[in-house]
N, C-alpha and C positions, 0 to 999 in steps of 0.2 A: 789802413787800420790805425785808429788813434791809440797811442800808447800812453802809459802812465806818465812818462816824462813829458810828453806833449801837453797833457792836461794839467800837470803841475806848473808848467810854464804859463799856460793860459790862466790858471788860478792866480798866479802872482800878479797878473796884469788886470784882473777883474774883481778881486775880492779885497775887502779891508783886511789888513794883515795882522789881526789880533791873535791868530793861532800860529803865526809863523808858517813854515813850510810843512804841509801835511806829510805824514810818514808814507802813506800809500794812497792810491786811488782805488777804492773798492767798488766792485761791480755787482756782486750778488752774495747771497749767503744761504746756507742750508744747514739746519740743526746748529751745531756748535762751530761750523766751519764757514769761512768767508773766502771769496776769490777776488783777486784784483783784476784790473782791466787787461793785464798782461797774461792772465791765466794761472797765476800761482795761488795755491791754496794755503790757508793758515788756520790753525786751531785758535779760535777766538776765546781767550781767557780773560777778556775785559768786558765783553758784551756791551759795548757802547757806554762804558763807565757805569756798569750795573743797571743798564736800561733794558737790554734785550733779555728779559727774564725767561722767556720761552725759546730763546735762540732765534734763529732766522728762518722765516718761511713756515712757522708752525701752522699746521692746517687749521687748528681751532681759531687762532687769531686771524689768519687770512680770511677764513670763511665769515667770521663775525664782522670784520671790517667791510668786506665786499657786500654782505647782506645789508648792513646798515647804510652803506654808501648809496645803495639803490633806493633806500627808503627816505633818508634825510641825513645830510651831513651837518648842517648848521641851522639853528632855529632862533638864535639871539636870546638875550636874557629877558626879553619881554614874555617869553614862553618857557616851557620846560618840555621834557620828553621822558618816556618810560625808561630808557637806559640810564638817564641821570638819576631818577628816583631809585631805581633798583640798585645802582652802584652805591649811592649814599647809604641806603638801608644795609647793604651788605658790609660796607666798611664799619658802620656802627656796631653791627653784630660781631664782626671779627675783632674789633677793638674792645668788646665787652663794655661799650659806653652806656651810661645810665639813661633812663628816660629823660627827654628834654635836651639831648645832645644833638649836634648838627654837623653838616659838611658844607664847606664852600669849595667849589671846584675852580681851579685856575689852570694855567697852561704849563707851568714849570715849577721847580722847587723854589727858585728865588721868588716867584710870585706868591707861593704859599707862605714863605717867610714874611713877605711884605704884608700879607693879610694878618699874620700873627703879630707883627709889630703894631699895626693899627688896632688890633684887638687889645693889646697891652695898653695902648694909650687911652682906651676907653675906661680904664681903671681910675683915671684921673691922675696917674703918676707918670713919670717920664724916665726914671732910671732903669736901665736894662743891664743884666749881667750875662756874660757869655764866658766861654772857657778859652784859655790860651790854646792855640792850635786849632781853633774852630774854623769851620767853613760853612757859611749859611747862604751863599749866593753872591752874585756880582752886581745886582742893581744897587743903587746908592743906599737904600735902607738896609738891605740884607748885608751889604758890604760893611756897614757900621758894626755889625756883629761878627764879622770875619776877621780873624786875628792877624793874618799874615801882612806884614808891613808893605811888601811889594805890591799887593793887591790894593791896599788902602791909600797909601800916601799920594799917588798921582791924582786922587780925586777928593782929597780933603779940602775944606772941612765937611765932614759927614755928620750924621745925626749925633748930637752930643749926649753926654751922660750915659755912655756905655762903659761898664767896668769889666775888665777881664781878670779872671782868677785862674790859678793853676788847677788842672784836672786832679781829682782825688785828694786835694788839699782841704780837708774838712775844716780846719781852723780858718783858712782864707775864705771859704764859703760862708761860714758863720759870721765872720767879720763884715762881709759884703752885703748880706741880705738883711734889710731892716724895713721899717714901716714906710720908707720912701720908694721901695723897689716895686716896679711895675711887673717885671717878669724875669725869670731865669731861663735861658735857652741852653739846652744841652743835647749834643749828639751822643747817643748811647755808645757808639763806636765812631771815633773821629777818622773818617776815611782819608781826607786830604793830609792829615797830620801823620799818616803812615799806618793806618788801621790800628788805632790805639783805643782800647776799650776802657770806659770808666767803670768803676766797680758798682755792683748792686748796692752796696752799703752807701756809696756816694749818692746814687739816685734816690735812695730812701731818705738820706739826710736832706737832699734838695727838696723832696716832697714835704718833709717835716717843717723845714724852715719857711718855705713859701706859704704853706698853710697857716703857720703861726703868724706870719706878718701880712697876710692878705695879698700876697703876690701870686702871679700866675707861673706855673711850671709848664714850659713849652718844650716838648721833646721832638727833636729834628730826626725823623725817620726817613728822610728823603732818599738816602743811600741804603740804609739798613732795613727798611720796611719791606713788606710784601714777600716774605719768605726767605729773604737773602741770608739770614743767619740761622735758619732752621726753625724759627718761630715766625708767626705772622708779623710781629713787630719785635724788635730787639729788646725793648724794655720789658716785655711781658714776664720773662722769668724772674725779674726782681720783685714782682707783685705791685709795683708802683702804678697808680692811675694818674696820668697827667691832667692838666686843665686843657691842654691843646696839643695836637700832634700835627706835624707837617709831613706830607708824602709827595712823591713824584717818581721819577726814574722808572723803576720796574713796574709801576702800577699800570702803565699803558702798554708795556711790552715793546715799546718803540714808537708808539703814537704819543705825541706830547700831551701830558696831563699832569696836573698838580692838585693837591687838596690840603685844606686846613680842616682838621677834625676837632670840634670843640666838645668838651665833656661836661654834661649837666646844664640845666636851664640857666643858672646864674651866669655862667661863662658864655653860653650860646647867645644869650640876650644882650651881651655887651655891644655887638654890632647890629644895628637896626636898619630898616629900609632906607636906601639911598646913601649909606655911609661907606659902602665899598661896592665894587663891581668889576666886570671883565666882559669883553665882547665875545671871546671864543671859549671861555671857561665853561665846562660842563656841556660842551656840544655833544650831540648823540653819538657821533662817530667815536670820539675819544672814550666816552663812557661805555659804549659797546665793547671797545677793545679792553677796557679795564675789567669788565665782567668776564670776558673770555679768559683773561689772565688768571683771575681769582678762581673761576670754575676749573680751569686746567690744573692749577696748583693743588686744589682740593681733590679733584677726581683722580689725578695720577699720583697722589701721595708724595708730592714733591718736598714737603717739609721734612719728612723722614729721609727722603733721598738726599736732600741737601746736607743733613747732618751726617749721613753715612759716608757720602763722597768726600765731604769736607774733612772728615777725620783722617783721611790720607795725608793731610797737611799738618797734622798735629806735631809730628816729629819727622822732619826731613833731614836725613843723615847724608849730607852731601858736603864734600870739602869746599869751603868757601861760604857755606850757609851757617850763620851763627845762631839763628833763632827763627821761629815762625810765630805768628800771633793772629788773632782774629777768631771769628766764629762762623760756622757753616761755610758758605762760599764767598765770604768777604775776608780775605787773608792778606797778610804781608809776609814776604820772605826777606829777612834781614841778612845782608851780606857782610862779610868780614874782609876788609882790605881790598874790595873789588868795587868799582863804581857801578851803581845800578843803571845809569843811563847807557853805559856801554854794554851791559848784560842785556838790557832791553833790545838794543839794536841787534846783538848777536842772536837773541832768541827769535826776533823777527826774521832774520836771515835764515834761521833754521826752520821757520814755518810756525812760530808761536807768537801770538799777540799778548803782551803783558805791558804793565805800566810802571815806569820808574817814578814812584810816588814821592820819594825822597832821594837824596843823593846816595843813600845806602840801602834802600828797600824797594822791592818789587811789590806791586799790588796785583792781586788776582781777584777778579769779580766776574767769573764766567757765567754763562747761562745756567739757570737752575736745573736744566736737563742734562748737564754735563755727566758723562758716564765715568765710572771708575777707570775703565780702560783708556779713555781719552786723557784723563788727568795723569794716569800712570805713564802714558806716552810722553808727556811733558817732563815728568819727574825723572824718567829714564834718560831723557836727552839733556837734562840740566847740567850734569857733570861736564859733558863735552862743551856745552855752551859756556860755562864758567871757565873751563880750560882755554877756550879760544880767546876769551877776553884777557885772561891772565898772561897768555903768551904774547898777545898784542901789546900789552902795557908793560911788559917786563923790561 
């Protein structure tokens, strides 16, 4: 029998080591639970970093993918398919996009960002504004909009004329946006920065400034979209309508897909025939998966479910937890005096998968189907997990 240890050794000799040593070798999943190759089960509170929106092995997604695989998996961009058209229409409806809006399908979040960058260049301007703490992807274009120096510096020089401003600093944003600005890129909740939400007032200010100066407002909903926060898209409660929105992660429920959504004919018309493309983007298999995810969220009332279950994380009264933040089922648990990476390992040993998103914070981004009982099981175990780390580091 091949063990996890065996496979990790083979991994080290066969894979490019950009991820270091994986934590586990997972074999299967069902609902919110995964099982490794050694037979141990874990409650998955990360869902592939906000990807497995319906958990693992959800029958609606499995059936949709199997049915589409029998019909056609790929047709190339010389053609289209009914799933692609239906998914584009559905996204425009959920986004309340005006007539003349459009969707470009890609394969990932970083590719959706690349499409948004090219869209911004079609304004005739080159300056882009992003936020400190931002994460928009790892390709060289998206990386130029990603703030973390450790990600950027090994690959510089990147695309020039990117200006970073502090989140929720209204004066800094006012000073940065002018008639030379091509686009402002904002994550409504910065996941990689530690699940930090920008205020609705700040989003509204960004909308006001970009409209005044003829720049595009691009909202990155790659991690926050598709019901993750209890709304279809995290920006919607603010009332802001962007010029473009990027999606990925949860949209395919685990099948790779990304999307750029453009709002209104003037923005949609910026990219014309031949100016952008992708081989696999919009393939019928991925689009059928996306439709199954959206159908299930709507049919099963998962937006309300996400808000209800997520409310259990509003106030976590556990010694060693100083605060919680986030919305819906995208949350951070801030720790006081206890290293988050050590707590992540202890949680894994106890059968819970979480992410040490910063040195002091755990990120939770579980499947949208997570039950109150499952989340309560983790919260009940958290004091013991923290005590284990406290004793080991004393």
